[in-house]
N, C-alpha and C positions, 0 to 999 in steps of 0.2 A: 392405476397411476394417476388418473384424472382427479381422484379424491385426495391426493397427496399435495402438501404444500411445496411448491417449487423453490429450490435454493440455487442461487448463483454464487460461485466462488471467484473472487478477483485475486489474481496473483500478478507478480511482476517484481523485478528487482527494485532496490531502493531508488526512489526518484523517477520511476517510470510513468507516474501519473494516476495511480489508483484512487487517491483521495479526490483528485480533480474529476475523475469519472464518477465517483460516488456522488459528488455534488451535482454533476450534470444530470445524473439519473433522478436525484431527489427533487430537482427543480424543473424537470421536464413535465410536459402535459400528457401523462400516460394513464392516469386514473387508478394506478395501483396504490395499495397501502403496503408500505415496505418496512419490515423490521431490519435494522442494520446492526451487524455485529462487527465491531472494530477490534483488531488485534494489533498490538504494537511490540516492537523490539526496542526497548528503551527504559531508562530509569524513571522517567516521569511521564504521566499520560498527557498527550497533547492532541492526538488525532481527533478526539471528540470535539475539541474546540475549533478544529479546522473544517469540520463538516457543517455546512450551512444549516441554519435553523429551519426545521420543517416539522410536520406533524408526525413523521415517522419515528418509531422507537429506536434509540441509539443505545447499544449495549457495549460497554468497554471491556476488553480483556487486556489489561496493561500490567502483566505480571513479570515483565522482563524476559518472557519467553515467547515462542511463536506457537501457533496451533499445531504444528507438526511434531512438537515435542510433548512433554508431559501435560501441557495445557489442553491437549485434545480431550481429556476427561472433563475439563471445564466446559468445553464446547458441548459435549453431550449433556451436561447438566443444564446449560443454558437452553438448549433445544427442548429438553423436557419441560423446563419452566415456561417456555413460549407456548407450549401446547395448551396451557391453562388460559392463555389470552389469545388463542388463535382466531377469535372473532374480530380482532382488532387489525389484522393485516392479511394480505393476500399472498405474499411471498417474502423470502428472506434473502438478504444480500450480505455476504461475508467478505470483508476486506482483510486479507491476511497481511502479515508483516512482510517487508521486502526481502526477508531471508527465509521465508517459508518454502518448504518442499510441498507441492500440492498433492503428492501421492497419499501421505497419511491423512491429510484433511479430507480427501475424497473417501478414504477407507471408513471414516467416521460414520458415513451414511449406510454402511453395510455390516458393521460389527456390533451394533446395538439394536435389539429387537424393536423397541419403541420408536427409535429414530427411523429405522428402515420402514416401519409400518406407516408412519405419518408424514415423512419428508421424502422428496424426490430430488436428487441432484440433477439440476437442469443443464449446467455447463460449467466447465472451468474456463474462465476468460483470463488470458494472460496479456498484460501490457508490456510492450517493448520500447525502450528509449532509443529512437532512431539515431541520436547523436552519440550515445555512449556505449551501446550494446556490444559493438565489435571489440572495443577496448576491454570491456568486462569479460567477454568470452575468451580473450587472450590470456587472462589471468588463470593459468592452469594450476594443477596441483590437487591433491586429495582434499575434498571438502573446502576447496577454495571458492572464490567469487565466480569463476567460470563454471564450476560445477553447479552452483545454485541457479545461475541463469539458464544453463542447459536443461536442468530438471524442470524449471518453470515453463520453458518453451515446449519441451518434449511432451509434457502431459496435457497441454492445452487442447481444448475443443474449439476455441475461437481465439485468434491472435490479433491484437490491436497494435500496430506499429504507430506509436504516438510521437509527437514532437517533430513531425516531418517538415514543419516550417523552419526548423533549425539547421537543416541540411539541404543539399541540392538534390535534384531528381535522380542523378546517377547514384548517389549514396543510398537513396531510398531503394532503388532497384537492387543494389548490392546487399542491403540489409534483408530485403525480401528473399533473396537467393540464399543467404546464410540461414535465415529462419526456416526456409523450406528444406534445407539440408538437415535440420534437426528434427522437424516435424513435417512429414510428407502428406498428412491428411487434413489438418485443421484449416478452416477457412481463414484467410488473412485479409484484414481491412486496415486502412491507414486513417490517421486523424491528426488534427491540431487541437491542443488543449483538451484532448479526450472527448471532443464533441462528436460523438458517434450517433448513428440512428439507434434509438432505444431498442427497436425491433431486432437489431443485430447482436444484442447482448443479453436481452431478457426474453424468456419464453422461447428459446430456440431449440430446446430438446436435443442438445448435441452430445451429451454424455452417453457413451455406449459401453455398458458393462461387459457385453460379450466381446467387443473389440479389445477392451482393456485386458480381459482375462486371456484372450487368445495371444496377445502380445507378451503377457507375463502370467502364466498359470498360478504362480505363487504370490501374486500381487497382494492379496489380503493377509499374507503371512508377514509382510515386511513391516517393521516397526522402528528400526534403528535409523536415526538421523542426527548428523552432527553439523554444527555450523563452523565456518571459518574461524578458528580461535583468535585470529589476528584482528577481526572486526569487533570493535567495542562501541559502547554508547556512553556519552557524557551528557547528562541532563543538568541544566542550570536554571534556577529560579532567582530572579532579582526584582524586588519591588521598586517602584518608581517610574518616572517618565523618561523616555529616551529622546535624544536629539537625533532626528531622522537622518540628517546629513552626516553627522558624526558616525552613526551606525553603518551607513553605506560605505563611508570612507574606510572604517576599520575592517569591515568584511572584505572589501576589495583588496586591501593590503595583505590581510591574513591569507586570503585564498590565492593570491598571486604567489605566495610562498608555499602554501600547504594544500592547495586545491586538489592535487592528485590523491591525497590521503583522506580527503573529506568526501565520502560517498553520498552523504545525505545530511541536510540540515533543515529544520523546520522550527518555527517559533511564533510567538504571539507577544505583541508589545503594546504599551501605551506610549503614544508619541506626542511630546510637547503638551499643548492644551486641546488637542483634537479629541472630540468625543468618541471617535471610532477606534476600534481595535485594528492594529496593523499586523498583517500576517507575513512571515518570512518563509519562503520556499526556496530550496537550493539543492544543487547536485554538482559536486566538484567545484569548479571555479565560477559556475553560473548561479546567480541568485536573483530573487525578485522580492521586493517589499511593497505591498499594496494595501490600501484600506479595506476593511471588511465591515461587519455589523457593529453597531454602537455598543459601548460598554453598558452593562446594566448596573446592578447594585454590588457586583462582586469587586473585590480588591483588584486594583490595576497592577498586577504583578507580571513582570516579563518572564516568559518561559521559553527556553530554546533547547533543542536536542540536536547534538552532533553525533553522527555515526561514521566511523572510519577507522583508520589505522594510526597507532602511535599518537593518540590524542592527548594533549597536555591540558588537564582540567584547570590547573592554576592559571595558565596563560590565557585560556579561553575566558575564564571568569574575570580576570583583570581587564581583558580587552572589552568585554561587554560593560563592565562597570565604568570604564573610561568614556562610554557613550551616554551616560546618564546626564540629564539636565541638571546643572548645578544651581 
Protein backbone atom coordinates (compact mmCIF):
# COMPACT_ATOMS: atom_id res chain seq x y z
CA UNK A 1 0.00 0.00 0.00
CA UNK A 2 2.88 2.38 0.72
CA UNK A 3 3.98 2.12 -2.93
CA UNK A 4 0.57 3.11 -4.26
CA UNK A 5 -0.49 6.63 -5.22
CA UNK A 6 -3.10 7.85 -2.71
CA UNK A 7 -6.39 9.17 -4.08
CA UNK A 8 -8.86 11.42 -2.27
CA UNK A 9 -12.41 11.66 -3.62
CA UNK A 10 -14.42 14.79 -2.81
CA UNK A 11 -18.20 14.47 -2.89
CA UNK A 12 -21.07 16.62 -1.73
CA UNK A 13 -24.30 17.99 -3.15
CA UNK A 14 -24.45 20.98 -5.47
CA UNK A 15 -23.01 24.09 -3.83
CA UNK A 16 -21.60 22.40 -0.75
CA UNK A 17 -18.12 23.88 -1.32
CA UNK A 18 -16.10 21.22 -3.16
CA UNK A 19 -14.32 23.60 -5.54
CA UNK A 20 -13.61 25.96 -2.64
CA UNK A 21 -11.98 23.06 -0.79
CA UNK A 22 -9.96 22.15 -3.90
CA UNK A 23 -8.66 25.73 -4.07
CA UNK A 24 -7.87 25.65 -0.35
CA UNK A 25 -5.86 22.45 -0.81
CA UNK A 26 -4.01 23.69 -3.90
CA UNK A 27 -2.94 26.94 -2.23
CA UNK A 28 -1.99 25.43 1.14
CA UNK A 29 1.63 24.95 2.17
CA UNK A 30 1.67 21.14 2.24
CA UNK A 31 4.51 20.28 -0.13
CA UNK A 32 2.47 17.76 -2.14
CA UNK A 33 2.33 17.63 -5.92
CA UNK A 34 -1.32 16.99 -6.70
CA UNK A 35 -3.03 15.89 -9.91
CA UNK A 36 -6.63 17.13 -9.90
CA UNK A 37 -9.45 15.44 -11.82
CA UNK A 38 -12.55 17.63 -12.24
CA UNK A 39 -15.92 16.14 -13.15
CA UNK A 40 -18.93 18.27 -14.02
CA UNK A 41 -22.66 17.84 -14.51
CA UNK A 42 -23.36 20.52 -17.09
CA UNK A 43 -23.43 21.52 -20.72
CA UNK A 44 -20.28 23.66 -20.75
CA UNK A 45 -17.04 23.22 -18.79
CA UNK A 46 -16.44 25.84 -16.14
CA UNK A 47 -15.00 24.21 -13.02
CA UNK A 48 -11.50 24.23 -14.45
CA UNK A 49 -11.74 28.03 -14.77
CA UNK A 50 -12.82 28.29 -11.13
CA UNK A 51 -9.83 26.34 -9.80
CA UNK A 52 -7.00 28.69 -8.89
CA UNK A 53 -3.88 28.64 -11.04
CA UNK A 54 -1.29 26.29 -9.62
CA UNK A 55 1.47 23.93 -10.74
CA UNK A 56 -0.84 20.96 -10.25
CA UNK A 57 -2.23 19.15 -13.26
CA UNK A 58 -5.94 19.78 -13.88
CA UNK A 59 -7.85 17.20 -15.92
CA UNK A 60 -11.44 17.94 -16.92
CA UNK A 61 -14.19 15.41 -17.44
CA UNK A 62 -17.01 17.61 -18.72
CA UNK A 63 -19.11 15.17 -20.70
CA UNK A 64 -22.46 16.11 -19.18
CA UNK A 65 -22.37 13.03 -16.97
CA UNK A 66 -20.86 12.23 -13.62
CA UNK A 67 -18.22 9.70 -12.67
CA UNK A 68 -20.76 7.32 -11.22
CA UNK A 69 -22.34 6.76 -14.63
CA UNK A 70 -20.77 5.60 -17.89
CA UNK A 71 -18.00 8.17 -17.41
CA UNK A 72 -16.39 5.83 -14.89
CA UNK A 73 -14.66 4.12 -17.81
CA UNK A 74 -13.21 7.53 -18.68
CA UNK A 75 -11.84 7.79 -15.15
CA UNK A 76 -10.08 4.45 -15.54
CA UNK A 77 -8.51 5.66 -18.78
CA UNK A 78 -7.35 8.89 -17.12
CA UNK A 79 -5.80 6.97 -14.24
CA UNK A 80 -3.99 4.73 -16.72
CA UNK A 81 -2.64 7.80 -18.53
CA UNK A 82 -1.50 9.37 -15.27
CA UNK A 83 0.68 6.36 -14.57
CA UNK A 84 2.87 7.47 -17.47
CA UNK A 85 3.48 10.78 -15.66
CA UNK A 86 3.50 9.52 -12.08
CA UNK A 87 6.86 11.18 -11.42
CA UNK A 88 5.12 14.57 -11.65
CA UNK A 89 2.73 14.17 -8.70
CA UNK A 90 2.47 12.58 -5.26
CA UNK A 91 -1.29 12.12 -4.98
CA UNK A 92 -4.57 12.56 -6.84
CA UNK A 93 -7.61 14.62 -5.90
CA UNK A 94 -10.94 13.87 -7.62
CA UNK A 95 -13.75 16.40 -7.39
CA UNK A 96 -16.98 14.66 -8.38
CA UNK A 97 -20.07 16.39 -9.65
CA UNK A 98 -22.68 17.48 -7.12
CA UNK A 99 -24.96 14.66 -8.26
CA UNK A 100 -22.43 11.85 -8.04
CA UNK A 101 -23.00 8.70 -6.03
CA UNK A 102 -19.62 7.94 -4.39
CA UNK A 103 -20.19 4.18 -4.38
CA UNK A 104 -19.42 3.51 -8.07
CA UNK A 105 -16.56 6.02 -7.95
CA UNK A 106 -14.97 4.04 -5.12
CA UNK A 107 -15.58 0.79 -6.99
CA UNK A 108 -13.32 2.10 -9.76
CA UNK A 109 -10.26 1.41 -7.61
CA UNK A 110 -11.13 -2.28 -7.20
CA UNK A 111 -12.54 -3.38 -10.56
CA UNK A 112 -9.54 -2.65 -12.78
CA UNK A 113 -6.32 -4.59 -12.23
CA UNK A 114 -3.90 -1.79 -13.17
CA UNK A 115 -5.79 0.82 -11.13
CA UNK A 116 -5.91 -1.43 -8.08
CA UNK A 117 -2.22 -2.23 -8.42
CA UNK A 118 -1.00 1.38 -8.58
CA UNK A 119 -3.60 3.49 -6.74
CA UNK A 120 -4.95 3.43 -3.19
CA UNK A 121 -8.27 5.03 -2.26
CA UNK A 122 -7.29 7.13 0.75
CA UNK A 123 -10.71 8.52 1.68
CA UNK A 124 -14.12 9.63 0.51
CA UNK A 125 -14.52 13.17 1.87
CA UNK A 126 -18.08 14.53 1.74
CA UNK A 127 -18.95 18.20 2.14
CA UNK A 128 -22.30 19.15 3.64
CA UNK A 129 -23.95 22.56 3.26
CA UNK A 130 -24.98 23.52 6.80
CA UNK A 131 -27.61 25.97 5.58
CA UNK A 132 -29.40 23.89 2.94
CA UNK A 133 -28.76 20.21 3.72
CA UNK A 134 -31.89 19.59 5.81
CA UNK A 135 -34.14 21.07 3.12
CA UNK A 136 -32.43 18.91 0.50
CA UNK A 137 -32.82 15.80 2.64
CA UNK A 138 -36.54 16.53 2.92
CA UNK A 139 -36.90 16.16 -0.85
CA UNK A 140 -37.77 12.49 -0.81
CA UNK A 141 -38.69 10.20 -3.63
CA UNK A 142 -36.91 7.58 -5.69
CA UNK A 143 -33.70 9.00 -7.19
CA UNK A 144 -34.59 12.45 -5.88
CA UNK A 145 -32.39 15.11 -4.32
CA UNK A 146 -32.71 13.65 -0.83
CA UNK A 147 -31.51 10.28 -2.11
CA UNK A 148 -28.37 11.84 -3.63
CA UNK A 149 -27.52 13.66 -0.41
CA UNK A 150 -28.08 10.56 1.73
CA UNK A 151 -25.83 8.45 -0.51
CA UNK A 152 -23.02 11.02 -0.34
CA UNK A 153 -23.19 11.28 3.45
CA UNK A 154 -23.66 7.57 4.10
CA UNK A 155 -20.59 6.51 2.13
CA UNK A 156 -18.25 9.16 3.53
CA UNK A 157 -15.08 8.38 5.48
CA UNK A 158 -14.76 12.01 6.59
CA UNK A 159 -17.58 14.58 6.64
CA UNK A 160 -17.00 18.33 6.48
CA UNK A 161 -20.03 20.38 7.56
CA UNK A 162 -19.27 23.55 5.64
CA UNK A 163 -20.74 27.09 5.70
CA UNK A 164 -21.33 27.05 9.45
CA UNK A 165 -20.97 30.83 9.34
CA UNK A 166 -24.36 31.00 7.58
CA UNK A 167 -26.29 29.41 10.45
CA UNK A 168 -26.43 29.62 14.24
CA UNK A 169 -24.78 27.19 16.67
CA UNK A 170 -28.04 25.34 17.35
CA UNK A 171 -28.52 24.66 13.64
CA UNK A 172 -24.97 23.31 13.41
CA UNK A 173 -25.73 20.89 16.25
CA UNK A 174 -28.95 19.79 14.55
CA UNK A 175 -27.12 19.24 11.25
CA UNK A 176 -24.45 17.20 13.04
CA UNK A 177 -27.18 15.10 14.65
CA UNK A 178 -28.88 14.55 11.28
CA UNK A 179 -25.59 13.61 9.60
CA UNK A 180 -24.68 11.25 12.42
CA UNK A 181 -28.05 9.55 11.98
CA UNK A 182 -27.08 8.76 8.38
CA UNK A 183 -23.43 7.88 9.01
CA UNK A 184 -22.52 6.55 12.45
CA UNK A 185 -18.78 6.04 11.92
CA UNK A 186 -17.26 8.87 9.86
CA UNK A 187 -15.39 11.63 11.66
CA UNK A 188 -17.18 14.98 11.39
CA UNK A 189 -15.47 18.37 11.23
CA UNK A 190 -16.91 21.84 10.61
CA UNK A 191 -15.62 24.67 8.46
CA UNK A 192 -16.17 28.11 7.02
CA UNK A 193 -15.31 28.55 3.35
CA UNK A 194 -13.99 24.94 3.43
CA UNK A 195 -10.89 26.16 5.30
CA UNK A 196 -10.00 22.85 6.95
CA UNK A 197 -6.72 21.53 8.26
CA UNK A 198 -5.16 19.77 5.27
CA UNK A 199 -4.17 16.86 7.51
CA UNK A 200 -7.88 16.27 8.14
CA UNK A 201 -8.64 15.50 4.49
CA UNK A 202 -5.41 14.30 2.83
CA UNK A 203 -3.42 11.22 3.79
CA UNK A 204 -5.89 10.11 6.44
CA UNK A 205 -6.11 6.46 5.31
CA UNK A 206 -9.78 6.34 6.22
CA UNK A 207 -11.26 4.16 3.49
CA UNK A 208 -11.79 0.67 4.86
CA UNK A 209 -12.60 -1.98 2.27
CA UNK A 210 -13.36 -4.61 4.91
CA UNK A 211 -15.87 -2.33 6.62
CA UNK A 212 -17.52 -1.51 3.32
CA UNK A 213 -17.83 -5.15 2.30
CA UNK A 214 -19.13 -6.18 5.72
CA UNK A 215 -21.87 -3.58 5.42
CA UNK A 216 -22.73 -4.65 1.87
CA UNK A 217 -21.13 -7.92 0.64
CA UNK A 218 -22.42 -7.21 -2.90
CA UNK A 219 -20.97 -3.72 -3.01
CA UNK A 220 -18.69 -4.39 -5.98
CA UNK A 221 -21.60 -5.83 -7.94
CA UNK A 222 -23.59 -2.59 -7.84
CA UNK A 223 -23.44 -0.52 -11.01
CA UNK A 224 -26.85 1.04 -11.62
CA UNK A 225 -27.25 4.71 -10.75
CA UNK A 226 -29.93 7.17 -11.83
CA UNK A 227 -30.14 10.91 -11.36
CA UNK A 228 -33.19 12.92 -10.40
CA UNK A 229 -34.71 13.38 -13.89
CA UNK A 230 -36.13 16.76 -12.89
CA UNK A 231 -32.69 18.28 -12.32
CA UNK A 232 -31.26 19.73 -15.51
CA UNK A 233 -28.40 21.99 -16.51
CA UNK A 234 -28.48 25.14 -18.64
CA UNK A 235 -25.13 26.44 -19.85
CA UNK A 236 -24.91 29.88 -21.45
CA UNK A 237 -21.95 31.61 -23.10
CA UNK A 238 -22.18 35.34 -23.85
CA UNK A 239 -19.23 37.36 -25.17
CA UNK A 240 -18.77 40.90 -23.93
CA UNK A 241 -18.35 42.89 -20.73
CA UNK A 242 -20.94 42.91 -17.97
CA UNK A 243 -22.22 45.74 -15.81
CA UNK A 244 -21.46 44.47 -12.30
CA UNK A 245 -24.36 46.26 -10.61
CA UNK A 246 -26.85 45.31 -13.32
CA UNK A 247 -25.81 41.67 -13.02
CA UNK A 248 -26.28 41.67 -9.25
CA UNK A 249 -29.66 43.39 -9.58
CA UNK A 250 -30.94 40.93 -12.17
CA UNK A 251 -29.72 37.90 -10.21
CA UNK A 252 -31.34 39.18 -7.02
CA UNK A 253 -34.68 39.73 -8.76
CA UNK A 254 -34.59 36.40 -10.58
CA UNK A 255 -33.62 34.41 -7.49
CA UNK A 256 -36.25 36.11 -5.35
CA UNK A 257 -38.76 34.54 -7.73
CA UNK A 258 -37.07 31.26 -8.67
CA UNK A 259 -34.38 30.66 -6.04
CA UNK A 260 -36.03 27.50 -4.71
CA UNK A 261 -35.62 25.88 -8.13
CA UNK A 262 -32.00 26.99 -8.68
CA UNK A 263 -29.84 24.47 -6.83
CA UNK A 264 -26.54 25.71 -8.19
CA UNK A 265 -25.09 28.44 -10.36
CA UNK A 266 -21.51 29.22 -11.23
CA UNK A 267 -20.08 31.60 -13.76
CA UNK A 268 -17.16 33.59 -15.05
CA UNK A 269 -17.47 37.14 -16.38
CA UNK A 270 -15.57 40.15 -17.68
CA UNK A 271 -16.78 43.21 -15.78
CA UNK A 272 -16.64 46.73 -17.28
CA UNK A 273 -12.97 47.67 -17.85
CA UNK A 274 -11.63 45.65 -14.93
CA UNK A 275 -8.63 43.47 -15.96
CA UNK A 276 -9.68 40.71 -13.56
CA UNK A 277 -12.03 37.81 -14.14
CA UNK A 278 -15.11 37.86 -11.91
CA UNK A 279 -16.47 34.60 -10.51
CA UNK A 280 -20.11 33.89 -9.69
CA UNK A 281 -20.91 31.23 -7.10
CA UNK A 282 -24.44 30.62 -5.88
CA UNK A 283 -26.90 28.17 -4.40
CA UNK A 284 -30.65 28.81 -4.30
CA UNK A 285 -31.17 32.50 -3.46
CA UNK A 286 -27.65 33.07 -2.15
CA UNK A 287 -24.94 34.21 -4.55
CA UNK A 288 -21.61 35.97 -4.53
CA UNK A 289 -19.64 37.73 -7.28
CA UNK A 290 -16.01 38.52 -6.58
CA UNK A 291 -12.82 39.27 -8.55
CA UNK A 292 -10.35 36.53 -9.32
CA UNK A 293 -7.20 36.21 -11.43
CA UNK A 294 -6.52 38.60 -14.36
CA UNK A 295 -7.58 37.75 -17.87
CA UNK A 296 -4.75 36.55 -20.07
CA UNK A 297 -4.92 36.38 -23.86
CA UNK A 298 -8.19 34.47 -23.99
CA UNK A 299 -11.41 35.99 -25.30
CA UNK A 300 -13.42 37.61 -22.54
CA UNK A 301 -16.53 35.49 -22.84
CA UNK A 302 -19.02 35.20 -20.04
CA UNK A 303 -19.91 31.62 -19.10
CA UNK A 304 -22.56 30.61 -16.58
CA UNK A 305 -24.12 27.28 -15.64
CA UNK A 306 -27.48 26.95 -13.87
CA UNK A 307 -28.53 23.59 -12.39
CA UNK A 308 -32.08 23.22 -11.13
CA UNK A 309 -35.70 22.43 -11.92
CA UNK A 310 -37.86 23.88 -14.70
CA UNK A 311 -35.10 26.18 -15.94
CA UNK A 312 -36.11 28.57 -18.74
CA UNK A 313 -33.11 28.85 -21.06
CA UNK A 314 -34.55 31.70 -23.10
CA UNK A 315 -35.44 33.79 -20.04
CA UNK A 316 -32.04 33.18 -18.44
CA UNK A 317 -30.25 34.16 -21.66
CA UNK A 318 -32.33 37.34 -22.01
CA UNK A 319 -31.66 38.24 -18.41
CA UNK A 320 -27.90 37.84 -18.76
CA UNK A 321 -27.81 39.77 -22.03
CA UNK A 322 -29.65 42.66 -20.37
CA UNK A 323 -26.65 43.05 -18.04
CA UNK A 324 -24.08 43.62 -20.79
CA UNK A 325 -22.35 47.00 -21.00
CA UNK A 326 -23.93 48.94 -23.82
